[in-house]
C-alpha angles and dihedrals in degrees: 000000000000113000093238091057090051090050093046091053090047090047089057089052092047092054091047092247112143108188128190088253092055091047088053089056101036133030117249090254092052089050092053093045092051092049091050092045094056093044092051091050093050091048088060092061102106102194113080104260093216089068095048116090113197117196118204119201116185132135091214103091096198093052092043090053093045092050091046091051093047094049093046090050087057091054102258126136106240135193118187128202131187093215144018089244090059091049092048090052094049127098091227097079094094093048097047113115095181133016123206110191136172113235098217110058131136120267098358121033125212090255092051089048091054091048093049092050090051091049089051091053099256112133096193112167105239136206114196121204127193143172089204107057119194123182094214092050090046093051092047092048094049091046089053093055105272107148100208137012114198130187118224125270088042128177109252089223086065091050092048090049090052091050090049090051090052097046093047091059121089109257111247119233109263128207090227120051 
């Protein structure tokens, strides 16, 4: 199943919307359990979500839109960008509390984006997502300060847990504010 379909279904759960399609896939009890599960995870996020800006960088429009919708439904402020170049040119860099970036993008990859931000003095906690996982790339990314490395299609509970991990950490002083 395409990652954006998984996220759209999960978004319906997150918003408490149980549609006939979802009932065809899951039992009514599973629907209720999934809705409660996501709500309990988001309640555990300690930092006020309204103050957390999450920037999403992915060249796949459908996934970018699905992620943006999911994160907004959870109460986060979200800015989405189709490329790393667009994100680097935006004024939101200094306000970003969490960056979610695809690894494989044209011109500048997610790993290169994280490195450039670090070189520029921005210590933005980063979650990398990829449809092409590689253990060596994962190890290098984590060693270079990436907080989470998720394989597409990823479970949004895993994404929410990564965001919670990031927002629970004290924010480092950055050279650029």
